[in-house]
C-alpha positions as CSV (number, residue, x, y, z in Angstrom):
1,M,-20.6,-7.2,7.6
2,P,-17.7,-5.4,9.5
3,W,-16.5,-8.7,11.1
4,C,-16.1,-10.5,7.7
5,H,-12.6,-9.1,7.1
6,P,-9.7,-10.6,9.1
7,V,-7.8,-8.7,11.8
8,L,-4.4,-7.4,10.5
9,N,-1.4,-9.5,11.6
10,W,0.9,-6.5,12.1
11,K,1.9,-4.9,15.4
12,P,0.4,-2.7,16.8
13,W,-2.7,-3.1,14.6
14,R,-3.3,-6.7,15.7
15,T,-3.5,-5.8,19.4
16,Q,-6.1,-3.2,18.6
17,S,-8.2,-5.5,16.3
18,V,-7.8,-3.3,13.2
19,R,-9.2,-4.8,10.1
20,R,-8.6,-4.1,6.4
21,M,-11.2,-3.9,3.6
22,T,-10.4,-3.3,0.0
23,V,-12.8,-1.1,-2.1
24,D,-11.8,-0.5,-5.7
25,N,-8.2,0.9,-5.5
26,H,-8.4,1.8,-1.8
27,A,-7.6,-0.1,1.4
28,I,-9.7,0.9,4.4
29,L,-8.4,0.3,7.9
30,Y,-11.0,0.2,10.6
31,M,-12.0,-1.0,14.0
32,V,-15.3,-2.5,15.2
33,Y,-16.7,-1.7,18.6
34,D,-19.0,-4.6,19.6
35,K,-20.8,-3.0,22.5
36,S,-21.8,0.2,20.8
37,C,-22.2,-1.4,17.3
38,K,-20.0,1.2,15.7
39,V,-17.2,1.2,13.2
40,L,-14.3,3.6,13.4
41,I,-12.5,4.2,10.1
42,I,-8.8,4.8,10.9
43,R,-7.3,5.4,7.5
44,I,-8.2,5.2,3.8
45,I,-5.1,4.4,1.7
46,Y,-4.9,4.7,-2.1
47,G,-3.8,1.3,-3.4
48,A,-0.9,2.6,-5.5
49,R,0.8,3.7,-2.3
50,D,1.5,0.1,-1.2
51,P,-1.1,0.0,1.6
52,D,0.8,-2.8,3.5
53,R,3.9,-0.6,3.9
54,V,1.9,2.4,4.9
55,A,-0.2,0.5,7.5
56,R,3.0,-1.0,9.1
57,S,4.6,2.4,9.4
58,E,2.0,3.6,11.8
């Protein structure tokens, strides 16, 4: 399930394989660690805050 969302196409997120999943009004940015089978949630952004702009500003 964690691999079903595409890797973001913004630097530096793309080089770190950060993915984005939308749940209700929130965008969840996360990374998947293949070897340990773990997911690291980096940030949860409320959708009204323009998640694309917030994610690019990091």
